[in-house]
A tleap script that builds the chain and sets N, CA, C and O, in Angstrom:
source leaprc.protein.ff14SB
mol = sequence {
  NMET LYS LYS LEU PHE LEU LEU GLY ILE PHE
  MET GLY ALA ILE GLY SER ALA HIE ALA SER
  MET LYS TYR GLU CYS TRP THR TYR VAL GLY
  GLY LYS PRO ASP LYS MET THR ALA VAL VAL
  ALA ASN SER LYS SER GLU ALA VAL GLU LEU
  SER THR ALA LYS PHE ARG ASP MET GLY VAL
  ARG PHE ASP TYR VAL GLN CYS CLYS
}
set mol.1.N position { 18.835 -22.675 35.306 }
set mol.1.CA position { 19.465 -23.913 34.927 }
set mol.1.C position { 19.546 -24.858 36.117 }
set mol.1.O position { 19.324 -26.061 35.983 }
set mol.2.N position { 19.865 -24.305 37.280 }
set mol.2.CA position { 19.973 -25.120 38.484 }
set mol.2.C position { 18.616 -25.746 38.831 }
set mol.2.O position { 18.552 -26.892 39.277 }
set mol.3.N position { 17.536 -24.986 38.623 }
set mol.3.CA position { 16.195 -25.498 38.915 }
set mol.3.C position { 15.845 -26.669 38.005 }
set mol.3.O position { 15.244 -27.643 38.457 }
set mol.4.N position { 16.215 -26.586 36.726 }
set mol.4.CA position { 15.959 -27.694 35.803 }
set mol.4.C position { 16.729 -28.937 36.213 }
set mol.4.O position { 16.212 -30.051 36.128 }
set mol.5.N position { 17.967 -28.749 36.659 }
set mol.5.CA position { 18.785 -29.869 37.113 }
set mol.5.C position { 18.143 -30.548 38.321 }
set mol.5.O position { 18.048 -31.774 38.365 }
set mol.6.N position { 17.704 -29.759 39.299 }
set mol.6.CA position { 17.057 -30.309 40.490 }
set mol.6.C position { 15.732 -30.990 40.146 }
set mol.6.O position { 15.383 -32.019 40.723 }
set mol.7.N position { 15.008 -30.406 39.205 }
set mol.7.CA position { 13.757 -31.010 38.761 }
set mol.7.C position { 14.024 -32.377 38.124 }
set mol.7.O position { 13.279 -33.329 38.355 }
set mol.8.N position { 15.081 -32.471 37.328 }
set mol.8.CA position { 15.451 -33.734 36.701 }
set mol.8.C position { 15.799 -34.793 37.726 }
set mol.8.O position { 15.395 -35.948 37.585 }
set mol.9.N position { 16.542 -34.417 38.754 }
set mol.9.CA position { 16.888 -35.355 39.832 }
set mol.9.C position { 15.631 -35.800 40.567 }
set mol.9.O position { 15.472 -36.984 40.862 }
set mol.10.N position { 14.743 -34.866 40.865 }
set mol.10.CA position { 13.497 -35.179 41.570 }
set mol.10.C position { 12.641 -36.151 40.762 }
set mol.10.O position { 12.118 -37.124 41.305 }
set mol.11.N position { 12.501 -35.888 39.470 }
set mol.11.CA position { 11.678 -36.757 38.621 }
set mol.11.C position { 12.313 -38.148 38.501 }
set mol.11.O position { 11.601 -39.151 38.447 }
set mol.12.N position { 13.618 -38.209 38.461 }
set mol.12.CA position { 14.310 -39.492 38.420 }
set mol.12.C position { 14.081 -40.284 39.695 }
set mol.12.O position { 13.914 -41.503 39.651 }
set mol.13.N position { 14.073 -39.607 40.815 }
set mol.13.CA position { 13.843 -40.275 42.096 }
set mol.13.C position { 12.423 -40.816 42.178 }
set mol.13.O position { 12.208 -41.907 42.707 }
set mol.14.N position { 11.467 -40.081 41.670 }
set mol.14.CA position { 10.081 -40.544 41.677 }
set mol.14.C position { 9.926 -41.764 40.777 }
set mol.14.O position { 9.265 -42.735 41.146 }
set mol.15.N position { 10.526 -41.709 39.618 }
set mol.15.CA position { 10.426 -42.820 38.679 }
set mol.15.C position { 11.063 -44.091 39.206 }
set mol.15.O position { 10.559 -45.181 38.938 }
set mol.16.N position { 12.153 -43.985 39.946 }
set mol.16.CA position { 12.833 -45.161 40.458 }
set mol.16.C position { 12.156 -45.718 41.702 }
set mol.16.O position { 12.462 -46.839 42.108 }
set mol.17.N position { 11.248 -44.971 42.318 }
set mol.17.CA position { 10.547 -45.433 43.506 }
set mol.17.C position { 9.507 -46.492 43.164 }
set mol.17.O position { 9.044 -47.220 44.042 }
set mol.18.N position { 9.145 -46.575 41.909 }
set mol.18.CA position { 8.146 -47.532 41.461 }
set mol.18.C position { 8.863 -48.832 41.097 }
set mol.18.O position { 9.397 -48.958 39.995 }
set mol.19.N position { 8.876 -49.805 42.023 }
set mol.19.CA position { 9.662 -51.021 41.831 }
set mol.19.C position { 8.832 -52.128 41.181 }
set mol.19.O position { 7.693 -52.381 41.575 }
set mol.20.N position { 9.409 -52.769 40.197 }
set mol.20.CA position { 8.803 -53.931 39.570 }
set mol.20.C position { 9.641 -55.147 39.923 }
set mol.20.O position { 10.855 -55.053 40.102 }
set mol.21.N position { 8.975 -56.289 40.021 }
set mol.21.CA position { 9.665 -57.525 40.339 }
set mol.21.C position { 9.368 -58.566 39.277 }
set mol.21.O position { 8.350 -58.496 38.588 }
set mol.22.N position { 10.255 -59.519 39.153 }
set mol.22.CA position { 10.053 -60.618 38.224 }
set mol.22.C position { 9.397 -61.759 38.997 }
set mol.22.O position { 9.886 -62.174 40.048 }
set mol.23.N position { 8.289 -62.256 38.465 }
set mol.23.CA position { 7.551 -63.347 39.087 }
set mol.23.C position { 7.581 -64.576 38.187 }
set mol.23.O position { 7.536 -64.463 36.962 }
set mol.24.N position { 7.658 -65.751 38.809 }
set mol.24.CA position { 7.561 -67.021 38.102 }
set mol.24.C position { 6.135 -67.528 38.317 }
set mol.24.O position { 5.707 -67.731 39.454 }
set mol.25.N position { 5.411 -67.730 37.232 }
set mol.25.CA position { 4.005 -68.103 37.325 }
set mol.25.C position { 3.763 -69.458 36.660 }
set mol.25.O position { 4.240 -69.718 35.556 }
set mol.26.N position { 3.027 -70.297 37.342 }
set mol.26.CA position { 2.721 -71.644 36.866 }
set mol.26.C position { 1.224 -71.829 36.684 }
set mol.26.O position { 0.422 -71.333 37.476 }
set mol.27.N position { 0.858 -72.548 35.631 }
set mol.27.CA position { -0.523 -72.994 35.499 }
set mol.27.C position { -0.639 -74.308 36.248 }
set mol.27.O position { 0.329 -75.062 36.352 }
set mol.28.N position { -1.824 -74.579 36.766 }
set mol.28.CA position { -2.083 -75.837 37.458 }
set mol.28.C position { -3.271 -76.519 36.806 }
set mol.28.O position { -4.288 -75.889 36.516 }
set mol.29.N position { -3.127 -77.819 36.579 }
set mol.29.CA position { -4.199 -78.646 36.024 }
set mol.29.C position { -4.353 -79.840 36.950 }
set mol.29.O position { -3.401 -80.591 37.161 }
set mol.30.N position { -5.541 -80.018 37.502 }
set mol.30.CA position { -5.771 -81.126 38.427 }
set mol.30.C position { -4.915 -81.037 39.673 }
set mol.30.O position { -4.571 -82.061 40.263 }
set mol.31.N position { -4.563 -79.812 40.086 }
set mol.31.CA position { -3.776 -79.619 41.301 }
set mol.31.C position { -2.281 -79.784 41.106 }
set mol.31.O position { -1.522 -79.663 42.067 }
set mol.32.N position { -1.831 -80.062 39.864 }
set mol.32.CA position { -0.406 -80.263 39.602 }
set mol.32.C position { 0.108 -79.184 38.652 }
set mol.32.O position { -0.607 -78.764 37.743 }
set mol.33.N position { 1.358 -78.731 38.864 }
set mol.33.CA position { 1.918 -77.707 37.972 }
set mol.33.C position { 2.044 -78.219 36.543 }
set mol.33.O position { 2.360 -79.387 36.320 }
set mol.34.N position { 1.793 -77.332 35.570 }
set mol.34.CA position { 1.821 -77.745 34.168 }
set mol.34.C position { 2.776 -76.880 33.346 }
set mol.34.O position { 3.804 -77.377 32.889 }
set mol.35.N position { 2.464 -75.607 33.147 }
set mol.35.CA position { 3.271 -74.702 32.323 }
set mol.35.C position { 3.761 -73.539 33.179 }
set mol.35.O position { 3.113 -73.141 34.148 }
set mol.36.N position { 4.939 -72.995 32.793 }
set mol.36.CA position { 5.532 -71.885 33.540 }
set mol.36.C position { 5.861 -70.733 32.598 }
set mol.36.O position { 6.234 -70.943 31.444 }
set mol.37.N position { 5.715 -69.511 33.113 }
set mol.37.CA position { 6.171 -68.312 32.420 }
set mol.37.C position { 6.680 -67.327 33.460 }
set mol.37.O position { 6.363 -67.443 34.644 }
set mol.38.N position { 7.466 -66.364 33.017 }
set mol.38.CA position { 7.959 -65.311 33.900 }
set mol.38.C position { 7.378 -63.980 33.428 }
set mol.38.O position { 7.330 -63.704 32.229 }
set mol.39.N position { 6.941 -63.164 34.377 }
set mol.39.CA position { 6.405 -61.845 34.066 }
set mol.39.C position { 7.017 -60.825 35.024 }
set mol.39.O position { 7.454 -61.174 36.121 }
set mol.40.N position { 7.044 -59.570 34.601 }
set mol.40.CA position { 7.491 -58.468 35.453 }
set mol.40.C position { 6.248 -57.680 35.843 }
set mol.40.O position { 5.494 -57.220 34.986 }
set mol.41.N position { 6.046 -57.530 37.155 }
set mol.41.CA position { 4.843 -56.854 37.647 }
set mol.41.C position { 5.158 -56.104 38.936 }
set mol.41.O position { 6.207 -56.298 39.551 }
set mol.42.N position { 4.232 -55.250 39.322 }
set mol.42.CA position { 4.385 -54.454 40.543 }
set mol.42.C position { 3.862 -55.169 41.776 }
set mol.42.O position { 4.204 -54.787 42.894 }
set mol.43.N position { 3.040 -56.199 41.600 }
set mol.43.CA position { 2.489 -56.945 42.724 }
set mol.43.C position { 2.181 -58.371 42.276 }
set mol.43.O position { 2.153 -58.675 41.084 }
set mol.44.N position { 1.952 -59.228 43.254 }
set mol.44.CA position { 1.632 -60.626 42.959 }
set mol.44.C position { 0.305 -60.731 42.206 }
set mol.44.O position { 0.180 -61.539 41.286 }
set mol.45.N position { -0.668 -59.936 42.581 }
set mol.45.CA position { -1.969 -59.982 41.911 }
set mol.45.C position { -1.852 -59.520 40.459 }
set mol.45.O position { -2.511 -60.073 39.579 }
set mol.46.N position { -1.021 -58.513 40.204 }
set mol.46.CA position { -0.808 -58.070 38.832 }
set mol.46.C position { -0.090 -59.161 38.030 }
set mol.46.O position { -0.383 -59.358 36.851 }
set mol.47.N position { 0.844 -59.865 38.663 }
set mol.47.CA position { 1.561 -60.957 37.995 }
set mol.47.C position { 0.590 -62.068 37.590 }
set mol.47.O position { 0.704 -62.630 36.500 }
set mol.48.N position { -0.364 -62.381 38.468 }
set mol.48.CA position { -1.363 -63.404 38.147 }
set mol.48.C position { -2.207 -62.955 36.958 }
set mol.48.O position { -2.473 -63.746 36.053 }
set mol.49.N position { -2.631 -61.691 36.955 }
set mol.49.CA position { -3.430 -61.158 35.839 }
set mol.49.C position { -2.665 -61.207 34.526 }
set mol.49.O position { -3.202 -61.642 33.507 }
set mol.50.N position { -1.405 -60.760 34.546 }
set mol.50.CA position { -0.591 -60.738 33.332 }
set mol.50.C position { -0.324 -62.142 32.800 }
set mol.50.O position { -0.433 -62.391 31.599 }
set mol.51.N position { 0.026 -63.056 33.699 }
set mol.51.CA position { 0.333 -64.413 33.255 }
set mol.51.C position { -0.923 -65.147 32.796 }
set mol.51.O position { -0.860 -65.938 31.855 }
set mol.52.N position { -2.058 -64.900 33.439 }
set mol.52.CA position { -3.319 -65.510 33.002 }
set mol.52.C position { -3.638 -65.067 31.581 }
set mol.52.O position { -3.998 -65.890 30.740 }
set mol.53.N position { -3.509 -63.778 31.309 }
set mol.53.CA position { -3.763 -63.273 29.956 }
set mol.53.C position { -2.771 -63.867 28.959 }
set mol.53.O position { -3.145 -64.225 27.842 }
set mol.54.N position { -1.521 -63.969 29.362 }
set mol.54.CA position { -0.476 -64.526 28.495 }
set mol.54.C position { -0.779 -65.988 28.143 }
set mol.54.O position { -0.683 -66.385 26.982 }
set mol.55.N position { -1.145 -66.783 29.155 }
set mol.55.CA position { -1.470 -68.197 28.909 }
set mol.55.C position { -2.715 -68.334 28.026 }
set mol.55.O position { -2.760 -69.186 27.139 }
set mol.56.N position { -3.717 -67.499 28.271 }
set mol.56.CA position { -4.936 -67.563 27.448 }
set mol.56.C position { -4.640 -67.197 25.999 }
set mol.56.O position { -5.173 -67.814 25.077 }
set mol.57.N position { -3.786 -66.189 25.798 }
set mol.57.CA position { -3.393 -65.799 24.438 }
set mol.57.C position { -2.678 -66.939 23.719 }
set mol.57.O position { -2.792 -67.075 22.501 }
set mol.58.N position { -1.940 -67.759 24.471 }
set mol.58.CA position { -1.218 -68.892 23.886 }
set mol.58.C position { -2.115 -70.118 23.701 }
set mol.58.O position { -1.704 -71.111 23.099 }
set mol.59.N position { -3.350 -70.041 24.225 }
set mol.59.CA position { -4.277 -71.160 24.087 }
set mol.59.C position { -4.062 -72.279 25.096 }
set mol.59.O position { -4.510 -73.405 24.877 }
set mol.60.N position { -3.382 -71.981 26.197 }
set mol.60.CA position { -3.114 -72.982 27.240 }
set mol.60.C position { -4.365 -73.159 28.093 }
set mol.60.O position { -4.992 -72.187 28.513 }
set mol.61.N position { -4.714 -74.418 28.341 }
set mol.61.CA position { -5.847 -74.724 29.231 }
set mol.61.C position { -5.319 -74.983 30.631 }
set mol.61.O position { -4.319 -75.678 30.807 }
set mol.62.N position { -6.007 -74.412 31.643 }
set mol.62.CA position { -5.548 -74.565 33.022 }
set mol.62.C position { -6.715 -74.341 33.973 }
set mol.62.O position { -7.743 -73.769 33.610 }
set mol.63.N position { -6.523 -74.813 35.207 }
set mol.63.CA position { -7.521 -74.601 36.261 }
set mol.63.C position { -7.285 -73.268 36.977 }
set mol.63.O position { -8.228 -72.523 37.244 }
set mol.64.N position { -6.027 -72.980 37.281 }
set mol.64.CA position { -5.677 -71.714 37.932 }
set mol.64.C position { -4.194 -71.427 37.732 }
set mol.64.O position { -3.444 -72.270 37.240 }
set mol.65.N position { -3.781 -70.217 38.123 }
set mol.65.CA position { -2.397 -69.765 37.999 }
set mol.65.C position { -1.911 -69.307 39.359 }
set mol.65.O position { -2.639 -68.642 40.096 }
set mol.66.N position { -0.666 -69.668 39.693 }
set mol.66.CA position { -0.029 -69.191 40.914 }
set mol.66.C position { 1.311 -68.579 40.555 }
set mol.66.O position { 2.036 -69.098 39.707 }
set mol.67.N position { 1.636 -67.463 41.211 }
set mol.67.CA position { 2.915 -66.785 40.967 }
set mol.67.C position { 3.700 -66.650 42.273 }
set mol.67.O position { 3.130 -66.459 43.347 }
set mol.68.N position { 5.017 -66.754 42.147 }
set mol.68.CA position { 5.917 -66.582 43.300 }
set mol.68.C position { 7.017 -65.615 42.921 }
set mol.68.O position { 7.890 -65.321 43.738 }
savepdb mol mol.pdb
quit
């Protein structure tokens, strides 16, 4: 029983080590900000990928996406 308890704590620690952050992502048209969305991602590059897909699914036209 003690081993299962320790295993549970260990697995919880591993799961919490994977940090996600909330990013604010903007589309840009002609060098000016246009539309904004928020995504939760593990890195800035993943946030750009997620928000680009999200904007494309919504039918938004843009030149590029930047996330902070």
